[in-house]
C-alpha positions as CSV (number, residue, x, y, z in Angstrom):
1,X,8.8,6.8,43.6
2,X,10.8,7.7,40.6
3,X,12.2,11.2,40.2
4,X,10.4,13.3,37.4
5,X,13.0,14.0,34.9
6,X,12.6,16.0,31.6
7,X,11.6,13.9,28.9
8,X,9.5,13.7,25.7
9,X,6.5,11.1,25.3
10,X,7.4,7.7,24.1
11,X,11.4,8.5,23.8
12,X,12.3,6.1,26.4
13,X,15.5,4.4,24.2
14,X,17.3,6.8,22.2
15,X,20.6,8.1,21.9
16,X,19.6,11.5,23.6
17,X,19.8,12.5,27.1
18,X,16.9,14.5,27.7
19,X,18.0,15.2,31.3
20,X,20.9,17.3,29.7
21,X,20.1,20.5,28.6
22,X,22.2,20.5,25.6
23,X,19.2,17.9,24.0
24,X,16.9,20.6,24.2
25,X,18.9,22.9,22.0
26,X,17.1,23.9,18.7
27,X,18.5,21.6,16.4
28,X,18.0,18.7,18.8
29,X,14.3,19.7,19.6
30,X,13.3,20.1,15.9
31,X,13.8,16.4,15.4
32,X,13.1,15.1,19.0
33,X,9.6,16.7,19.5
34,X,8.4,15.6,16.0
35,X,9.3,12.0,17.1
36,X,7.6,12.5,20.5
37,X,4.5,13.8,18.6
38,X,4.6,10.5,16.3
39,X,4.6,8.4,19.8
40,X,1.8,10.5,21.0
41,X,-0.5,10.2,17.9
42,X,0.1,6.6,18.0
43,X,-0.9,6.2,21.7
44,X,-4.0,7.8,20.8
45,X,-4.6,5.3,17.8
46,X,-4.4,8.4,15.3
47,X,-2.9,7.9,12.0
48,X,-0.5,10.3,10.4
49,X,-1.5,12.4,7.3
50,X,0.2,10.6,4.3
51,X,1.4,12.6,1.1
52,X,1.7,9.7,-1.2
53,X,0.5,8.0,-4.4
54,X,-2.8,6.1,-4.2
55,X,-4.5,4.6,-7.2
56,X,-2.3,6.6,-9.7
57,X,-2.9,9.8,-8.1
58,X,-1.0,12.3,-5.5
59,X,-3.3,12.6,-2.6
60,X,-3.4,13.3,1.2
61,X,-4.0,9.6,2.7
62,X,-3.3,8.2,6.0
63,X,-0.7,6.0,7.5
64,X,-0.4,4.6,10.9
65,X,2.9,5.5,12.9
66,X,3.6,1.8,13.3
67,X,3.6,1.2,9.4
68,X,5.5,4.5,9.1
69,X,8.2,3.3,11.3
70,X,8.0,-0.4,10.9
71,X,7.6,-1.1,14.4
72,X,5.4,-0.1,17.3
73,X,6.8,3.3,18.4
74,X,5.9,2.8,22.0
75,X,7.1,-0.7,22.2
76,X,9.8,-2.0,24.5
77,X,12.1,-3.3,21.3
78,X,12.2,0.3,19.8
79,X,15.3,2.5,19.7
80,X,15.5,6.2,18.4
81,X,18.7,7.1,16.9
82,X,18.8,10.9,16.0
83,X,21.3,12.1,13.5
84,X,22.4,8.7,12.6
85,X,23.2,6.8,9.3
86,X,20.6,4.4,7.8
87,X,23.0,1.6,7.1
88,X,21.4,-0.3,4.6
89,X,21.6,2.4,2.1
90,X,25.6,2.4,2.6
91,X,25.8,0.1,-0.4
92,X,24.5,2.6,-2.8
93,X,26.9,5.5,-1.8
94,X,30.5,5.7,-2.5
95,X,32.4,7.0,0.7
96,X,30.4,7.9,3.7
97,X,26.7,7.7,3.6
98,X,25.4,11.0,5.3
99,X,23.4,11.0,8.5
100,X,19.5,11.4,8.6
101,X,17.5,13.0,11.1
102,X,15.9,10.1,12.6
103,X,16.6,6.0,12.4
104,X,14.3,3.7,13.8
105,X,16.0,0.5,14.9
106,X,14.8,-2.6,16.5
107,X,16.7,-3.1,19.8
108,X,16.8,-7.0,19.8
109,X,18.3,-7.4,16.3
110,X,19.9,-3.9,16.0
111,X,18.1,-3.6,12.3
112,X,17.5,-0.3,11.0
113,X,13.9,-0.3,10.0
114,X,13.5,3.1,8.7
115,X,15.6,6.2,8.2
116,X,13.3,9.5,8.0
117,X,14.1,13.1,7.3
118,X,12.3,15.5,9.8
119,X,11.3,19.0,8.9
120,X,9.2,20.8,11.6
121,X,7.2,23.6,9.9
122,X,5.4,26.7,10.8
123,X,1.9,27.3,9.6
124,X,1.1,29.7,8.1
125,X,4.5,31.0,6.4
126,X,5.3,34.7,5.4
127,X,3.8,34.1,2.1
128,X,0.3,32.6,3.2
129,X,-0.3,34.4,6.7
130,X,-2.6,37.2,5.0
131,X,-4.7,34.5,2.9
132,X,-7.9,32.4,4.3
133,X,-7.1,29.7,6.5
134,X,-7.7,27.0,3.9
135,X,-5.0,28.8,1.8
136,X,-2.3,28.5,4.7
137,X,0.9,26.8,3.9
138,X,4.2,25.9,5.3
139,X,7.6,26.7,4.1
140,X,9.7,23.6,3.5
141,X,13.5,23.6,3.3
142,X,15.3,20.6,1.8
143,X,18.9,19.8,2.3
144,X,21.2,18.2,-0.4
145,X,21.6,14.8,2.0
146,X,17.7,14.4,1.9
147,X,18.1,14.0,-1.8
148,X,20.5,11.2,-1.4
149,X,18.4,9.5,0.9
150,X,15.5,10.1,-1.6
151,X,17.5,8.2,-4.3
152,X,18.5,5.4,-2.1
153,X,15.0,5.0,-0.9
154,X,13.8,4.6,-4.4
155,X,16.4,2.3,-5.6
156,X,16.0,0.1,-2.6
157,X,12.5,-0.3,-3.5
158,X,12.8,-0.6,-7.3
159,X,15.7,-3.2,-7.1
160,X,16.5,-4.4,-10.7
161,X,13.3,-2.8,-12.1
162,X,15.3,0.6,-12.0
163,X,17.0,-0.4,-15.3
164,X,13.4,-0.4,-16.7
165,X,12.6,3.1,-15.6
166,X,16.0,5.1,-16.1
167,X,16.5,5.9,-19.8
168,X,20.0,5.9,-21.1
169,X,20.3,9.6,-22.2
170,X,23.5,10.8,-23.7
171,X,25.0,13.9,-21.9
172,X,28.6,14.5,-22.7
173,X,29.0,16.8,-19.9
174,X,26.8,16.9,-16.9
175,X,28.2,20.3,-15.5
176,X,27.2,22.0,-18.6
177,X,23.4,23.4,-18.1
178,X,22.9,23.8,-21.7
179,X,23.7,20.1,-22.4
180,X,21.7,19.1,-19.4
181,X,18.6,21.4,-20.4
182,X,18.4,19.6,-23.8
183,X,17.3,16.4,-21.8
184,X,15.4,18.2,-19.2
185,X,12.0,17.0,-20.3
186,X,13.2,13.2,-20.5
187,X,15.0,13.9,-17.0
188,X,11.8,15.1,-15.3
189,X,9.2,12.8,-17.0
190,X,11.6,9.8,-16.0
191,X,11.4,10.8,-12.5
192,X,7.7,11.2,-12.6
193,X,7.2,7.9,-14.4
194,X,9.1,6.1,-11.3
195,X,6.5,7.7,-8.9
196,X,3.6,6.0,-10.5
197,X,5.3,2.7,-11.4
198,X,3.8,-0.7,-10.3
199,X,7.5,-1.5,-9.7
200,X,7.9,0.8,-6.7
201,X,6.6,0.1,-3.2
202,X,6.4,3.5,-1.8
203,X,7.7,4.1,1.8
204,X,7.6,7.0,4.4
205,X,10.8,9.4,3.5
206,X,10.1,12.4,5.3
207,X,8.1,13.8,8.4
208,X,6.7,17.2,8.1
209,X,5.1,18.3,11.6
210,X,3.2,21.6,11.4
211,X,2.9,24.1,14.3
212,X,0.0,26.5,13.6
213,X,-0.2,30.2,14.9
214,X,-3.1,32.8,14.6
215,X,-1.7,34.2,11.5
216,X,1.5,36.0,12.3
217,X,0.8,36.3,15.9
218,X,3.2,34.6,18.3
219,X,0.2,32.5,19.8
220,X,-0.7,29.0,19.0
221,X,-4.2,28.1,17.6
222,X,-6.4,25.8,19.5
223,X,-5.6,22.8,17.5
224,X,-2.0,23.7,16.6
225,X,0.0,20.5,16.1
226,X,-0.2,17.8,13.4
227,X,2.1,15.4,11.3
228,X,2.2,14.8,7.6
229,X,4.7,12.2,6.2
230,X,5.7,12.3,2.6
231,X,6.4,9.0,1.1
232,X,9.4,8.7,-1.5
233,X,7.0,8.6,-4.3
234,X,5.1,11.4,-3.2
235,X,8.1,13.6,-2.7
236,X,9.4,12.8,-5.9
237,X,6.2,13.7,-7.4
238,X,6.2,16.8,-5.5
239,X,9.7,17.8,-7.1
240,X,8.6,17.2,-10.6
241,X,5.7,19.6,-10.4
242,X,7.9,22.3,-9.1
243,X,10.7,21.8,-11.4
244,X,11.0,23.3,-14.9
245,X,10.9,20.6,-17.8
246,X,11.3,23.4,-20.6
247,X,14.3,22.8,-22.8
248,X,14.3,26.3,-23.7
249,X,14.7,27.4,-20.1
250,X,17.5,30.4,-19.7
251,X,18.7,28.7,-16.5
252,X,18.4,25.8,-14.1
253,X,16.5,26.5,-11.0
254,X,17.1,24.8,-7.6
255,X,14.0,22.9,-7.8
256,X,14.9,21.6,-11.4
257,X,18.5,21.1,-10.2
258,X,17.3,18.8,-7.4
259,X,15.4,16.7,-9.9
260,X,18.7,16.6,-11.9
261,X,20.8,15.3,-9.2
262,X,18.1,12.6,-8.1
263,X,17.9,11.3,-11.6
264,X,21.7,11.1,-12.1
265,X,22.1,9.2,-8.7
266,X,19.7,6.9,-9.8
267,X,21.1,6.6,-13.2
268,X,24.6,6.0,-11.6
269,X,22.9,3.3,-9.4
270,X,21.5,1.6,-12.7
271,X,25.1,1.7,-14.2
272,X,27.2,1.0,-11.5
273,X,25.4,0.0,-8.6
274,X,26.3,3.1,-6.5
275,X,26.9,6.8,-6.8
276,X,28.9,9.6,-5.4
277,X,26.9,11.8,-3.6
278,X,29.3,14.6,-2.9
279,X,30.8,14.5,-6.5
280,X,27.1,14.7,-7.9
281,X,26.3,17.6,-5.6
282,X,29.4,19.3,-5.9
283,X,29.9,19.1,-9.8
284,X,26.2,19.7,-10.7
285,X,25.8,23.2,-8.9
286,X,25.1,24.9,-12.1
287,X,26.4,28.1,-10.5
288,X,24.0,28.2,-7.9
289,X,25.1,27.5,-4.2
290,X,24.6,24.1,-2.9
291,X,23.9,24.7,0.8
292,X,20.6,23.6,0.2
293,X,18.6,21.7,-2.2
294,X,15.7,24.0,-2.5
295,X,13.0,25.7,-0.8
296,X,9.3,25.9,-1.6
297,X,7.2,28.3,0.5
298,X,3.6,27.8,1.8
299,X,1.8,29.2,-1.4
300,X,3.4,26.2,-3.3
301,X,3.1,23.3,-0.7
302,X,-0.5,24.3,0.1
303,X,-1.8,22.7,-3.0
304,X,0.0,19.3,-2.1
305,X,-1.0,19.4,1.7
306,X,-4.5,20.8,1.7
307,X,-6.9,19.1,3.8
308,X,-9.2,19.1,6.9
309,X,-6.2,18.5,9.2
310,X,-4.0,21.2,7.6
311,X,-6.8,23.5,8.3
312,X,-7.7,22.0,11.9
313,X,-4.5,20.3,13.0
314,X,-5.7,17.2,15.1
315,X,-3.7,18.0,18.5
316,X,-4.6,20.7,20.8
317,X,-2.5,23.1,22.5
318,X,-3.6,21.7,25.8
319,X,-2.2,18.5,25.0
320,X,1.6,19.8,24.4
321,X,1.9,19.1,28.1
322,X,1.2,15.5,27.7
323,X,4.3,15.3,25.2
324,X,6.8,17.5,26.7
325,X,7.1,15.9,30.2
326,X,8.9,16.6,33.5
327,X,9.4,20.4,32.9
328,X,11.5,19.8,29.8
329,X,10.3,23.1,28.6
330,X,12.3,24.9,31.1
331,X,15.4,23.6,29.2
332,X,14.5,25.0,25.8
333,X,16.9,27.5,24.3
334,X,14.9,29.5,21.8
335,X,16.7,31.9,19.7
336,X,17.0,35.5,20.9
337,X,16.0,37.5,18.1
338,X,15.9,41.3,18.1
339,X,12.6,41.6,16.2
340,X,11.0,39.2,18.4
341,X,12.2,41.1,21.6
342,X,11.0,44.3,20.0
343,X,7.4,42.8,19.2
344,X,6.9,41.1,22.3
345,X,8.3,44.1,24.8
346,X,5.2,46.5,25.5
347,X,5.7,50.2,26.0
348,X,8.8,50.5,23.7
349,X,6.9,52.8,21.2
C-alpha cells in the first residue's frame, strides 16, 4: 500500500513538491489550492463561473475547467507549472517575460496551453461585510505583471486585426499626465471596443476563487468555496468600467493608469510587434507608486460577479478534506497577526 503523503487534489504532476512544508507557505498555497479546486470541480463535472462577454454583453456565464485549461485537468498528460513563464507570449515583450501564477502544459509536447493569473479572495471583504449577503463582494488586488499578460493575451487573439482597433493617437510625451488626459476618452473607448470586437476570440485570463465566511467572523459558511474565471475581454471591460474617461479629470487614478498601460502596450505591439513592459510601467507612473496596478473592493466587484453562486458557493466546507489530502493542512503556515490572536483568545478582556 502506498504511503499517505500530503497533497492537493489533482496536482499529481507539478513543479511543487507537496511533501515539502515550503510548498504550503501562504504565497504557494494561494495558487496551488485554487488549481486543486479547479481539478476538483472538473472531477464533479461542475463548470466554473465565467466573467466574460456573451452576445455583446458582459455577464456571468459558465466554462468547463477543461475549456479554461485547454486540456483535461485530471488527465495524465497535464502538468501544472506554478510561477512560470507562459512562453508563447515572449514574442510580445522586450527583455524577460514576467512569470504568471499558473501555466498549464501538455507533458508529451511540452506546449504551454494557458497562462493564468490566480487571485484567491475572501468573501465578504471589509467594505461589504455589514451588507446583505447578495451584496457581499471580494476585493481584488492586481499587480502590474498581470496587465502585461492581459496585453499579450489580447494581442495573441487579435493578431493583425489589432491594427484596426487601436487608433493612431498623437501624444508627444506619454509621461505627462496632462497630455495623456487630453486623450483619455479615446484610450478608454478604444480598449472597450476591443472587448466587444468580432475579431477577438476571448479566452480565460484570471482565476478568482472565493472563500466565504459568516460576515467578519473567522468561520466558513456551509457553502464556502467557488471558482470565478475572468476572460481577457471580460477583465478588460471591467477595467474600462472602473477607469475615469473624463478629459477634465484633475489626476490619473490607479484604475485609469491601468487602462493607459494596457492601451500603450497594445499600441506598441501594433507599431513594433512588441513592447517594453518595464519601461511602460516605470515611466507611466503618473506620480503614483507602481507596486500594484490597482485594487477594487467588494462594493465595486459585486456588480460584476453577482450571481447565485456568489451568494451560495458550490463547494461545501465538508468537501475541503477531499481537496487537501494526506494531512496537508498540518503543513500550512498561517500568518501570526496580533489582532487575530486577540480576537481568538478568550478571557483576555
